[in-house]
N, C-alpha and C positions, 0 to 999 in steps of 0.2 A: 029763521032763528037758529035752526040746526047749523046753518052755515056760519053764523056768528059764533056759535059755541065751538064749532070745529076750528075756526080761525083763532078764537080766544085760547082754546086749549093748546094750539100749536105755537103760540107766541113764547111761552116759557121755554119750550124745547128748542126753539130757534135761538133764543138768547143763550141757553146752556150750551148748545152746539157751538155758538160763536165763542163763548168763553173757553170751551175745550180746545178749539182750534187755536185760539190765542195762547193758551197754556202750552200747547205742543210746540208752537213756533218760538216761544220764549224760553222753553225748558233748556237748561244747560248754559244760559247766558247770564252774566253778572251785570248789574247796573253800574253806571259810571261811578256812583258813590261808593259801591262796594269795592270796585277796583282801586279807587283812591285810598280807601282805608287799608286794603290788603298791601298795597305798595308802601304805604307809610310804615306799617308794622314791619315789613320786610327790611326796609332801610334801617329802621331803628335796631332791629336784631343784628344786622350785619355790623352796624356801627359799634354796638356793645361787644360783639365778638372780636372785632379788630382791636378795640381798646385793650382787651385782655390778652390777645395774641401778640401784640407788638413787643412787649418786653421779652417774651419768650423767643420771638424771632431775632431780636437783637442779640440775645445771649447765644443762640445757636450760631449766628453769623460770626461772633467772636471766637467761639470754640472751633469752628471750621477753619478760620484764619490761622489760629495757633497750631492746629493740627497740620495744616499745609506747610507751615514754616518748619516743623519738626519731622515731616514725613520723609522717608527714604527716597521718595520720588521727587523731592524738591530739587530743582535744577540749580538753585543758588548755593547748595551745600554739596560737598563731595567727601567721601570716606577715603582717607589716606593714612599712611604711616609716616611719622616724622622720626627724627633722630632720637633714639632711646637713651637712657642713662649710661649705657655701656658703649654707645656709638653704633649699636646695631638698630635695626628697625624697631620702633616702639609699637605700642598697641594701636589699633585702628581708632582714629579720631574723626570727628566731623569738622571739616575746615571750609570756610567760605570760599566759593569759587572766585578767582581773580578775573575780573572783567574790566577792560579799558577800551577807550576809543582807539582807532588806528593812529590818530595824531599823538595820543599819549604813549602808545607802544613805541612809535618811531622815535619820540623824544627820549624815552628811557633806554632803548636798545641801540640806537644808531642805525644808519641805513643798512649796513652789512648784516647785522644780526636780525634786523626787522625783515629783510628780504627772505631769510630762511625760516625764522620762528613764526612769523605772521603771514607771510606770502607764500610759504611752502616751497621756498627755493632750495637749492643744493649747492654747497660749497665745492670747489674743485678738489679732486682727490690728491692726497699727499701734501696738502697745503695747510691743514688744520693744526693749530698750535697744541692740541691735546693728543694727536696721533701717536707720538713717541713718548708720551708721559708715562713713566713707569713707577711713579711714587705711590705709596699706600694712602688711601683716602676715599673720598666719596665725590661723585660728580652730581652737581645740583642743576636744576633748571635755571637757565639764564634769565628767564622771564619772571618767575615767582619764587625761586629758591627752594623748590620741593626736591628732596633727595631722590635721585633717579637710578643711579648705577654705582656699584662699589668697585674699587680697583681689583678686588679679589676675583671678579668674573670677567676681567678685561683680557683679551688675547689678540695676537697678531693675525689678522685675517688675510693680509696681503692685498686688501682691496683699496687701501688709501684712505680709509675712514676709521675712526675709533670704533672698535667692535667689542661687544660683551655677549656672554651666553645666557645671562639672566639679569633681570632688573633688581634694584635695591628692595623693592616691594611691588608685588603684582598690582596692588591697588593704585599705585602711583602712575601707572601707564595705561593709556587708552589705545586700543587697536581698532582701526577702521579699514574698510576695503578701499583700495586706491586703483582706479582703472585708467589713470592718466598715462600719457606717453605710449599708448597702444599696448599696454600690458597690465596684468592683474597682479597687484602687490598688496602687502599689508602695511599701512602707514601707522606709525606710533606717535602719540601725542602726550604731552604732559596732562595728567588727569585734572590738575587744578586750574591751569590757565589755557589749556588747549593749544599750547605752543607746538609747532611742528618740530620733531626731533630727528626723524629719519624713517627707516623701514626695518622690518624684521623678516628674516629668511630662515628656511629650515635646513641650512647647510653648515651649521655650527658644530662645535665640539661637544663631547659628553660633559656633563650628564644630561643636558637639555636638548642638544643637537640644534640649537637655535643660534642665529647670528643677528644681534641687534646692531644695525649699522647706523651710526650717529654722525651728526654734523658737530664739529668742535665748537662752532659759534653758538650752538644751542645749549652749551653746557658751561658751568663754572666749577672748577675743581678746588676742593678744600682738602688739605693733607690730614693725615691721621691725628696730629696734634690739635688741629682746629676742630675736627669732628669730636674728639674726646672732650674738648672744652665745651662744645655745645651740649654733649651728653651730660656733663657735670652740672651745667646750668639747669638742665631739665630735672635732674635728681634733687635739686634743692627744694 
């Protein structure tokens, strides 16, 4: 009888011990039903947040695009100076960059000018039609019409190419390092269309001591009367 009591008294302990072991083994784990409920609530919450965030995201995207278009770093816009009311450089303005295909450039310029302006060629010395031009006026880019050099800064360098000691406006010229032909030089380009103009050297006259050596075929000359007419149209 004692044995039966001992055995009977031990049964609830064994059952409780089994329950305790089962609780320890399952502690920290969620049932499949709880997981499904939690996942459904999470998806619902994300869906509601996305519905509220979508209009704001679209608005932010539009603002970023507008800012990029008006940004100084926008490569489609360049800051240049055009002919002012008195024929001198006007204020800095934002001008669209002139970009064309090679075929379009060649059709516009012709093979000779294309070889220099777009393929970075060089015309033969003492052959350019603007070398001995001594009229007053302004020299414009043959590619896009941007004013580049004024006759007041032109001088005879004896090199065989039209030479100037300063540009019409510094904003209208881009300088890049040129290491072609086994030498280091500074190439000058039109800032608006990237047309090749020539090179600049530090052996020019005062006050700048620079020599902008140009290809005649890269330029179009307009005399003083034409330039003043352009300035008068700007002033209207």
